[in-house]
C-alpha positions in Angstrom: 164.5 44.8 15.5 161.7 46.9 17.0 163.8 48.1 20.0 162.7 51.7 20.7 164.8 52.5 23.8 165.5 51.6 27.4 165.0 53.1 30.8 166.2 52.6 34.4 163.5 52.7 37.1 164.0 52.6 40.9 161.7 52.7 43.9 162.0 56.0 45.8 160.9 55.7 49.5 158.9 59.0 49.2 157.9 59.4 45.5 157.4 55.7 44.8 158.5 54.2 41.4 160.6 56.7 39.5 162.4 56.8 36.1 165.9 58.0 36.7 167.3 57.6 33.2 166.0 57.0 29.7 167.5 56.6 26.2 166.4 58.2 24.0 165.0 60.9 26.2 161.3 60.5 26.9 161.1 57.1 25.2 158.4 56.6 27.8 156.5 59.7 28.8 155.6 60.5 32.3 151.9 59.5 32.0 152.8 56.1 30.4 155.4 55.4 33.1 152.9 56.2 35.8 150.3 53.9 34.2 152.7 50.9 34.0 155.1 51.6 36.9 153.6 48.8 38.9 154.8 46.3 36.2 158.3 47.8 36.4 158.8 48.1 40.2 157.0 45.0 41.3 156.3 43.1 44.6 159.2 41.1 46.0 157.6 37.8 44.8 158.3 38.8 41.2 161.9 39.9 41.7 164.3 38.1 39.4 161.5 37.1 37.1 161.3 38.2 33.4 158.2 40.3 32.8 157.0 41.2 29.3 154.0 43.6 29.1 152.2 44.4 25.8 150.2 47.6 26.3 149.0 47.8 22.7 151.1 50.9 22.1 154.5 49.4 23.1 156.0 46.4 24.8 158.0 46.6 28.1 160.5 43.8 28.9 162.3 43.9 32.2 163.6 41.8 35.1 162.9 43.6 38.4 165.5 43.2 41.1 165.7 43.7 44.8 168.6 43.9 47.3 168.0 43.6 51.0 170.3 45.6 53.2 169.8 47.8 56.3 171.8 50.6 54.6 169.0 51.3 52.2 165.8 53.2 53.0 163.1 50.6 54.1 166.0 48.1 54.1 165.9 47.4 50.4 166.8 48.7 47.0 164.3 47.9 44.2 165.2 48.7 40.6 164.6 47.5 37.0 166.2 48.1 33.6 163.4 48.0 31.0 163.7 47.7 27.2 160.9 49.4 25.2 159.7 47.8 21.9 157.2 48.6 19.2 154.0 46.6 19.7 154.6 44.2 16.8 158.1 43.2 17.9 159.4 39.7 18.6 161.0 40.3 22.0 162.1 36.7 22.7 165.7 37.1 21.6 166.1 39.9 24.2 164.8 38.0 27.2 168.1 36.5 28.3 169.8 39.8 27.6 167.5 41.7 30.0 167.9 39.0 32.7 171.7 39.1 32.4 171.9 42.9 32.6 169.7 42.9 35.7 171.8 40.2 37.3 175.1 42.0 36.5 173.8 45.3 37.8 172.7 43.6 41.0 176.1 42.0 41.5 177.8 45.4 40.8 175.7 47.1 43.5 176.4 44.4 46.1 180.1 44.7 45.4 180.6 48.4 45.1 177.3 50.2 45.8 177.9 52.4 42.7 174.4 52.0 41.5 172.9 53.6 44.6 175.6 56.0 45.8 177.7 57.2 42.8 177.4 61.0 42.7 176.8 61.1 39.0 174.8 57.9 38.7 172.0 59.3 36.6 174.5 60.5 33.9 176.3 57.1 34.1 173.0 55.3 33.6 172.1 57.4 30.6 175.4 56.6 28.9 175.0 52.9 29.8 171.5 52.8 28.3 172.7 54.5 25.1 175.3 51.8 24.6 172.8 49.1 25.3 170.2 50.4 22.8 172.6 51.4 20.0 174.7 48.2 20.3 171.7 45.8 20.4 170.1 47.6 17.5 173.1 47.8 15.2 175.1 44.6 15.9 173.1 42.6 18.4 175.8 43.0 21.1 177.4 45.7 23.3 179.9 46.5 26.0 177.9 49.1 28.0 180.1 51.1 30.5 179.1 52.2 33.9 181.8 54.5 34.9 185.5 53.8 34.1 185.8 50.4 35.7 182.7 48.5 34.9 181.3 47.2 31.5 178.3 45.0 30.9 178.8 42.7 28.0 175.5 41.8 26.4 174.4 39.9 23.3 170.9 39.0 22.0 170.0 35.4 21.5 170.2 34.2 17.9 167.3 32.1 16.5 167.9 28.4 16.7 168.3 26.9 13.2 166.7 23.7 14.5 163.5 25.4 15.6 160.5 24.1 13.7 158.1 26.3 11.8 154.9 26.5 13.8 151.6 27.1 12.1 148.5 28.4 13.7 146.7 25.1 13.0 149.4 23.0 14.5 148.8 21.1 17.8 151.6 21.1 20.5 151.7 18.3 23.0 154.0 18.0 26.1 156.6 15.3 25.6 157.5 15.6 29.2 155.9 17.4 32.2 158.1 20.2 33.5 158.9 19.9 37.2 157.9 22.6 39.6 161.5 23.9 39.7 161.8 23.9 35.9 158.5 25.7 35.6 159.6 28.4 38.0 162.7 29.1 35.8 160.5 29.9 32.8 159.4 33.5 32.1 155.8 34.4 32.7 154.8 34.2 29.1 155.8 30.5 28.9 154.1 29.8 32.3 150.9 31.3 30.9 151.0 29.2 27.7 152.0 25.8 29.0 148.8 25.0 31.0 146.8 25.2 27.7 149.1 22.8 25.8 147.2 19.5 26.0 147.6 17.8 22.6 144.1 18.9 21.6 144.2 22.7 21.2 145.8 24.2 18.1 148.2 27.1 18.4 145.5 29.6 17.4 143.2 28.3 20.3 146.1 28.4 22.8 146.7 32.1 21.9 143.0 32.9 22.5 142.8 30.9 25.8 146.0 32.3 27.2 145.3 35.8 25.9 148.7 36.0 24.4 149.7 37.4 20.9 149.6 34.6 18.3 153.1 35.6 17.1 154.5 35.2 20.6 152.8 31.8 21.1 154.4 30.5 17.9 157.8 31.6 19.0 157.4 30.1 22.5 156.1 26.8 21.1 159.0 26.6 18.7 161.5 27.3 21.6 159.8 24.6 23.7 160.2 22.1 20.8 164.0 22.8 20.6 164.1 22.3 24.4 162.5 18.9 24.0 159.5 19.9 26.1 156.9 20.0 23.3 156.3 18.0 20.2 154.2 19.3 17.2 151.5 17.0 16.0 148.4 17.3 13.8 144.9 18.3 15.0 143.4 14.8 15.5 140.3 13.8 13.7 139.1 10.3 12.9 138.8 11.5 9.3 142.5 12.1 9.1 144.6 9.9 6.8 148.2 8.8 7.4 150.8 6.6 5.7 153.3 4.4 7.5 157.0 5.2 6.8 160.1 3.0 6.6 160.8 4.1 10.2 157.8 2.1 11.5 160.2 -0.9 11.9 161.8 1.1 14.8 158.6 0.4 16.8 159.8 -3.2 17.1 162.6 -2.2 19.4 161.9 -3.4 23.0 162.2 0.1 24.5 159.9 1.6 21.8 157.3 -1.1 22.4 157.2 -0.4 26.1 157.1 3.4 25.6 154.2 3.0 23.1 152.2 0.7 25.4 152.6 3.2 28.3 151.7 6.3 26.3 148.9 4.9 24.2 147.1 3.2 27.1 143.5 4.3 27.6 143.6 3.2 31.2 146.3 3.4 33.8 145.6 -0.1 35.0 145.9 -1.9 31.6 148.5 -1.8 29.0 147.4 -2.5 25.4 149.0 -5.4 23.5 151.7 -4.1 21.2 151.2 -6.1 18.0 147.6 -5.0 17.4 148.8 -1.4 17.6 151.7 -2.2 15.3 149.4 -3.8 12.7 147.2 -0.7 12.9 150.1 1.6 12.1 151.3 -0.7 9.2 147.8 -0.7 7.7 147.8 3.1 7.2 147.5 4.3 3.6 146.1 7.2 1.6 142.7 5.7 1.0 141.8 4.8 4.6 140.9 7.2 7.4 142.0 6.6 11.0 138.4 6.0 12.0 137.9 3.4 9.3 141.0 1.5 10.3 140.3 1.8 14.0 136.8 0.2 13.5 138.1 -2.5 11.2 140.9 -3.6 13.4 139.0 -2.9 16.7 141.9 -1.1 18.1 140.0 0.4 21.0 139.1 -3.1 22.2 142.8 -3.6 22.7 142.8 -0.9 25.4 144.5 1.7 23.2 143.6 5.4 23.0 143.6 6.2 19.3 144.5 9.9 19.7 147.5 9.2 21.9 148.6 6.3 19.7 148.6 8.6 16.6 150.4 11.4 18.5 153.1 9.0 19.7 153.6 7.5 16.2 153.8 10.9 14.6 156.4 12.1 17.1 158.6 9.1 16.3 158.2 9.5 12.5 156.6 6.1 12.2 153.7 7.5 10.2 153.2 10.6 8.1 150.1 12.8 7.6 148.4 12.8 4.2 147.4 16.4 3.8 144.8 17.6 1.3 145.9 20.8 -0.5 143.3 22.6 -2.6 144.3 24.2 -5.9 142.0 26.5 -7.9 142.6 26.0 -11.6 140.4 28.7 -13.1 139.3 32.4 -12.6 135.7 31.4 -13.3 133.3 32.2 -10.4 132.5 29.4 -8.0 132.1 28.5 -4.3 135.8 29.1 -3.6 136.3 32.3 -5.6 136.5 34.6 -2.5 139.3 32.4 -1.1 141.2 31.7 -4.3 144.4 33.5 -3.2 144.7 30.8 -0.4 144.1 27.9 -2.7 147.4 27.6 -4.4 148.4 24.1 -3.3 150.5 25.4 -0.4 147.8 25.4 2.3 146.1 22.4 3.7 142.5 22.1 4.6 143.5 22.2 8.3 145.2 25.5 7.7 142.3 27.0 5.7 139.8 25.8 8.3 141.7 27.6 11.0 142.0 30.8 9.0 138.4 30.8 8.0 137.1 29.8 11.4 135.2 26.8 10.0 135.5 23.1 10.4 137.7 21.0 8.1 134.6 19.1 7.0 132.8 22.3 6.0 135.8 23.7 4.1 136.3 20.3 2.3 132.6 20.3 1.3 133.0 23.8 -0.2 136.2 22.8 -2.1 134.7 19.6 -3.5 131.6 21.4 -4.6 133.7 23.7 -6.9 134.4 22.1 -10.3 137.3 24.5 -10.8 139.2 23.4 -7.6 141.0 20.1 -7.1 142.6 18.5 -4.0 146.2 17.3 -4.0 147.2 14.6 -1.6 150.6 15.4 -0.1 152.4 13.2 2.4 154.1 15.3 5.0 156.4 13.8 7.6 157.1 16.2 10.4 159.1 15.4 13.5 160.1 18.0 16.1 161.0 15.8 19.1 159.9 12.6 20.7 158.6 10.8 23.8 161.5 8.4 24.2 
């Protein structure tokens, strides 16, 4: 699982941040601890917040805590239990575990003061950390003791089977805007990613803009889909092709009509008429691009934003994307020879364009210029949530 170890850090009124216990011993050496101690013992404003720091050599995940009381030096006790991971680890399943352990230890200290005053607390902390690391590594759960009377029951979060598979070329869009209180409950990784989710940027671009690892962005987006906050759509281009599905008749429901009119409006002062938009959706077929249909049916003159109309229809399953999948049929040299391993009929032009850092039009031109490569049209319906 990539879990290397754990440590307990505390603020010493004289020495500053200090590591009191680690398992295994020296899982984080003195120099590394000093370099990143400010991210483990943090300002009060970050107390109770999940922090995940990727240093390039390892990942630190902790939830700093502070207790205010005149009995402590400087009237407060600041501590943190930090899990240490290898740099390529998926730490998301451990986030709730770290927060729960921090909250449980804080509650224990408020009730009994054992964390700060027990005569053998450093030994007790080492034993507790050993149970945490060994248990989470082997079974994903543990009952870590602190002395004879206290045990911390922990379990890592299991992946949600309903979570969609998120590709680097996919485009997430907010299906609802989180409130200020909801946003404050998210960990800092999610807070850093959400501002870049605008229905235009693909996952790859969000990772670059937010300066977050692509693997983490994929996991966060998948989790937000399960939570109903984000919907996955396609990168919009007027050259895209779609087909209407049998579910398009659901758009005739009164509540669906109103929701579509509100979301697809290009102006806040004018709602587009429903039936021109419905006719537009029903006219979609393999041989016609969105741009061609929009011009032919003059959909923008109706006051509709084509991008938002398509996004809404995809989220409801009313239309399905026609994807073009290149397949190379020969080993003979040609324009696509250097990318033949990716042209097996399992990757779309969108996916290839993202991987090759080129436009879809450029990749398609290269593919069509190669007599040994053909394009398969595959209808792909993908729904990960909705706006209703």
